[in-house]
C-alpha positions in Angstrom: -33.5 -112.8 106.4 -31.4 -112.2 103.6 -30.5 -115.6 103.2 -34.3 -116.8 103.6 -35.4 -114.3 101.1 -32.8 -115.8 98.5 -33.8 -119.4 99.5 -37.7 -118.3 98.9 -36.5 -116.5 95.9 -34.4 -119.8 94.2 -37.3 -121.9 95.3 -39.8 -119.5 93.2 -37.7 -119.6 90.1 -37.3 -123.4 90.6 -41.0 -123.6 90.6 -41.1 -121.7 87.3 -38.7 -123.8 85.9 -40.9 -126.6 86.6 -43.8 -125.1 85.0 -42.2 -123.3 82.1 -40.9 -127.3 81.4 -44.5 -129.0 81.9 -45.9 -126.4 79.5 -43.8 -127.5 76.8 -41.9 -124.1 76.9 -38.6 -125.6 77.8 -35.9 -126.5 75.0 -36.2 -129.4 72.7 -32.8 -130.3 73.1 -30.8 -128.8 76.1 -27.4 -129.3 74.3 -24.5 -126.9 75.9 -23.1 -126.9 72.3 -25.1 -127.3 69.3 -22.7 -128.8 66.6 -23.8 -128.7 62.8 -22.3 -130.6 60.0 -23.0 -129.1 56.2 -22.7 -131.9 53.7 -22.1 -129.4 50.5 -20.6 -129.2 46.6 -17.3 -128.8 45.4 -15.4 -125.7 46.3 -13.8 -125.7 42.8 -17.3 -123.7 42.1 -17.3 -120.2 43.9 -21.3 -121.2 44.2 -20.3 -123.2 46.9 -17.6 -121.4 48.6 -20.6 -118.7 49.1 -22.8 -121.6 50.7 -20.3 -122.3 52.8 -19.5 -118.8 54.1 -22.7 -118.3 54.8 -22.8 -121.6 56.8 -19.5 -120.2 58.6 -21.2 -117.0 59.3 -24.4 -118.2 61.0 -22.5 -120.8 63.2 -20.2 -117.7 64.4 -22.7 -115.4 65.0 -24.8 -118.2 66.8 -22.0 -120.0 68.8 -22.1 -123.4 67.0 -19.7 -125.9 66.3 -19.4 -126.0 62.4 -18.3 -128.5 59.8 -18.5 -128.1 56.0 -17.6 -131.1 54.2 -17.6 -132.3 50.5 -15.6 -134.1 48.1 -12.7 -133.1 45.8 -13.1 -136.0 43.4 -14.4 -135.2 40.2 -14.2 -138.1 38.5 -16.8 -139.5 41.2 -18.1 -136.9 43.2 -21.5 -138.6 43.3 -20.1 -142.0 45.0 -17.4 -140.2 47.1 -20.6 -137.7 48.6 -22.5 -140.5 49.5 -20.1 -142.1 51.8 -18.9 -138.8 53.2 -23.0 -138.1 53.9 -23.0 -141.6 56.0 -19.6 -141.1 57.8 -21.3 -137.5 58.5 -24.7 -139.1 60.2 -22.7 -141.5 62.1 -21.0 -138.9 64.2 -24.4 -137.9 65.6 -24.6 -134.2 65.1 -26.9 -132.1 66.8 -28.2 -131.4 63.1 -27.1 -132.7 59.4 -27.5 -130.6 56.4 -27.8 -132.3 53.1 -27.3 -131.3 49.5 -29.4 -133.7 47.9 -27.3 -133.5 44.7 -28.1 -137.0 43.6 -31.2 -138.4 44.5 -31.6 -141.2 42.9 -28.5 -142.3 44.9 -29.0 -140.2 48.0 -32.5 -140.8 48.6 -32.5 -144.1 50.2 -29.3 -143.1 52.0 -31.1 -140.2 53.3 -34.0 -142.0 54.4 -32.0 -144.3 56.6 -29.9 -141.5 58.3 -33.9 -139.8 59.2 -35.7 -143.3 60.1 -32.6 -143.8 62.6 -33.7 -140.2 64.4 -31.1 -138.1 62.7 -32.3 -134.8 62.5 -31.6 -133.8 58.7 -32.4 -130.9 56.6 -32.3 -130.6 53.1 -30.8 -127.1 51.1 -30.5 -126.0 47.7 -30.9 -129.4 46.3 -33.7 -132.1 46.7 -36.5 -129.5 47.1 -38.6 -132.3 45.7 -38.2 -134.9 48.0 -37.2 -133.7 51.0 -40.5 -134.8 53.4 -40.7 -138.2 51.3 -37.0 -138.6 52.7 -37.9 -137.4 56.2 -36.0 -134.4 56.5 -37.3 -131.8 58.8 -37.0 -128.7 56.3 -35.8 -127.6 53.0 -33.5 -124.4 52.7 -33.7 -123.4 48.4 -35.3 -122.5 45.9 -38.6 -124.2 43.3 -36.2 -125.1 40.0 -39.2 -125.7 37.8 -40.5 -122.8 38.6 -37.1 -120.9 38.1 -36.7 -122.7 34.7 -40.3 -121.2 33.2 -38.9 -117.9 35.0 -35.8 -117.4 32.7 -37.2 -119.3 29.9 -39.8 -116.4 30.0 -36.9 -113.4 30.0 -35.5 -115.4 27.0 -38.5 -115.7 25.5 -39.4 -111.5 26.1 -35.9 -110.8 24.4 -37.4 -112.4 21.0 -36.4 -116.3 21.3 -38.4 -118.8 20.3 -36.4 -122.2 20.3 -33.9 -122.4 23.4 -31.2 -124.9 24.4 -31.0 -125.6 28.4 -27.5 -127.2 29.4 -27.4 -129.7 32.2 -23.9 -130.2 33.3 -24.7 -132.3 36.3 -26.6 -135.7 34.8 -28.6 -137.4 37.4 -29.3 -134.3 39.5 -33.1 -133.6 39.7 -33.0 -130.3 40.6 -31.3 -129.0 37.4 -33.8 -131.4 35.6 -36.9 -129.9 37.1 -35.1 -126.7 35.9 -34.7 -127.6 32.3 -38.3 -129.0 32.3 -39.8 -125.8 33.0 -37.7 -124.2 30.8 -38.5 -126.6 28.0 -42.4 -126.2 28.9 -42.5 -122.3 29.0 -41.5 -122.4 25.2 -44.0 -125.2 24.7 -46.3 -122.9 25.8 -45.2 -120.1 23.9 -45.4 -121.8 20.8 -41.8 -122.5 20.7 -39.6 -125.7 22.0 -36.6 -126.3 23.5 -33.7 -129.0 23.7 -31.9 -130.5 26.2 -28.2 -130.8 26.5 -26.4 -132.9 29.0 -22.5 -132.7 29.8 -20.8 -134.8 32.0 -19.7 -133.3 35.3 -16.3 -134.7 35.0 -16.0 -132.1 31.9 -18.1 -129.4 33.2 -15.5 -127.0 34.5 -13.2 -127.4 30.9 -13.8 -124.3 29.7 -12.7 -125.3 25.9 -14.7 -128.9 26.0 -18.1 -126.8 27.3 -17.5 -124.5 24.2 -17.1 -126.5 21.9 -19.9 -128.8 22.9 -22.4 -125.9 23.1 -20.9 -124.2 19.6 -21.4 -127.9 18.0 -25.4 -128.5 19.4 -25.6 -124.8 17.8 -23.9 -125.7 14.6 -26.2 -128.6 14.3 -29.5 -127.0 15.1 -29.4 -122.9 13.5 -33.0 -122.4 14.7 -31.4 -122.1 18.6 -31.7 -118.5 19.4 -31.3 -119.1 23.6 -29.0 -120.9 25.9 -29.8 -121.5 29.4 -27.0 -122.8 31.1 -26.8 -123.7 35.2 -23.3 -122.6 36.1 -21.3 -119.3 35.9 -18.4 -121.2 33.8 -20.6 -122.8 32.1 -22.1 -119.5 31.3 -19.0 -117.7 30.1 -18.4 -121.3 27.7 -22.0 -120.5 26.0 -21.2 -116.9 25.4 -17.4 -118.0 24.0 -19.6 -120.2 21.5 -22.1 -117.6 20.6 -19.4 -115.1 19.9 -17.1 -117.7 17.9 -19.8 -118.1 15.7 -20.5 -114.5 15.3 -23.8 -114.6 16.6 -23.7 -112.5 19.9 -27.1 -110.5 18.8 -28.8 -113.6 17.4 -28.5 -115.8 20.6 -30.2 -115.1 23.7 -27.1 -116.3 26.9 -28.8 -116.7 30.1 -27.3 -118.3 32.7 -27.4 -119.4 36.6 -24.4 -118.7 38.6 -21.9 -115.7 39.6 -18.1 -115.5 39.2 -16.2 -112.1 38.7 -16.1 -113.2 34.7 -19.5 -113.9 34.2 -20.5 -110.4 35.8 -18.2 -108.9 33.7 -20.0 -110.7 30.8 -22.9 -109.3 31.6 -22.1 -105.7 32.5 -20.5 -106.5 28.3 -24.2 -107.7 27.2 -22.3 -111.1 26.4 -24.7 -112.9 28.9 -28.2 -111.1 29.0 -29.1 -112.2 32.7 -27.8 -114.4 35.3 -30.5 -116.0 37.9 -28.7 -115.4 40.8 -29.7 -118.4 43.7 -27.9 -116.5 46.6 -26.0 -119.8 48.2 -24.7 -117.7 50.6 -28.3 -117.6 51.9 -28.8 -121.3 52.0 -25.6 -122.0 53.9 -26.8 -119.1 56.7 -30.4 -119.7 56.7 -29.6 -123.7 56.9 -27.9 -123.3 59.9 -29.7 -120.6 61.5 -33.0 -123.4 61.0 -31.0 -125.9 62.0 -29.8 -124.5 65.0 -33.2 -123.1 66.2 -34.7 -127.0 65.8 -31.6 -128.3 67.7 -31.9 -125.9 70.5 -35.6 -124.9 70.8 -37.2 -127.3 69.1 -38.8 -124.4 66.6 -39.2 -124.4 63.0 -40.6 -121.9 59.6 -44.0 -122.9 59.0 -42.3 -124.5 55.4 -39.8 -124.3 53.0 -37.2 -121.0 53.0 -36.9 -119.7 49.5 -33.3 -118.1 49.3 -33.7 -117.4 45.2 -33.3 -116.3 42.8 -32.8 -113.0 42.1 -32.3 -111.9 38.9 -29.3 -110.0 37.6 -29.1 -107.6 34.5 -27.0 -105.3 33.0 -28.2 -102.8 35.0 -27.3 -104.1 38.6 -24.0 -106.3 37.5 -22.3 -102.9 38.7 -24.1 -103.2 42.4 -23.4 -106.7 42.7 -19.2 -106.3 42.0 -19.1 -103.5 44.2 -20.8 -105.8 46.8 -18.2 -108.4 45.9 -15.2 -106.2 46.4 -16.5 -104.9 49.7 -17.5 -108.3 51.3 -15.4 -111.2 49.1 -17.0 -114.5 48.5 -20.7 -113.7 50.1 -21.9 -113.2 46.3 -20.2 -116.5 44.9 -18.0 -114.6 42.8 -14.7 -114.8 43.0 
């Protein structure tokens, strides 16, 4: 009698399962183990360390296999990175998450990958072309809007002529940010210049300091500098200090490090736009996982930044970094 009831229950469960599947309620990909590959930036920059940690933490929380892939070649990062993206796709993961740092080189590669049916998500860089590339989703920020916002902070502080320092030539995200920065100054009746620094030199503090210093010396009207990395922000602070213009030039930056936060606390940097890279990594894995397992997607982009940090909240971030090392991208 008990066996008959059990058999009847099993039959009912099988019927309900079939009904759910026919109604489209079954997972899109019934995989026992989801595996996700994340192609990200160089780990010598704490910014990407936080991004990697976010991905790792999400993978641990969700129980998925996760691998972070990046290049260590400073001289040929773009070329090496493109090869690694192709190699990652050839492994056919459940989902591939790509930082599209060099769209001119990577867009054709990503289009080929998505055309082959590989599920791709773009995160942090590449927000302008992710749909055209055939990616499923984008996790990151609106770079043009951020450029306008940080310029507005400098203008409010009294600046009229800005300098936007791009240390990754060919990175469309940073180019759009500098464009937003320049447009905001123009709209306010001022002007802005662009300074390019080769990526291979970007983490040489002496070189960057001297390059920014030279630009400030050649154009005495510049009264605001915006750099897009923690190390570059410190270099700008050094250049301004060497010229004795700490109170005459507004120094704003993007990206965190303990030293950059200390400079913010000390007034050497007026503000830092924190893109919260940990959230880039975490939410990208969550979105990729939910798509791979359930076929579900958010309605649009997932915006993860920026949060503006000033002298008033720098100490709080420093305290968080002590309790949770690496989460804020400050090391």
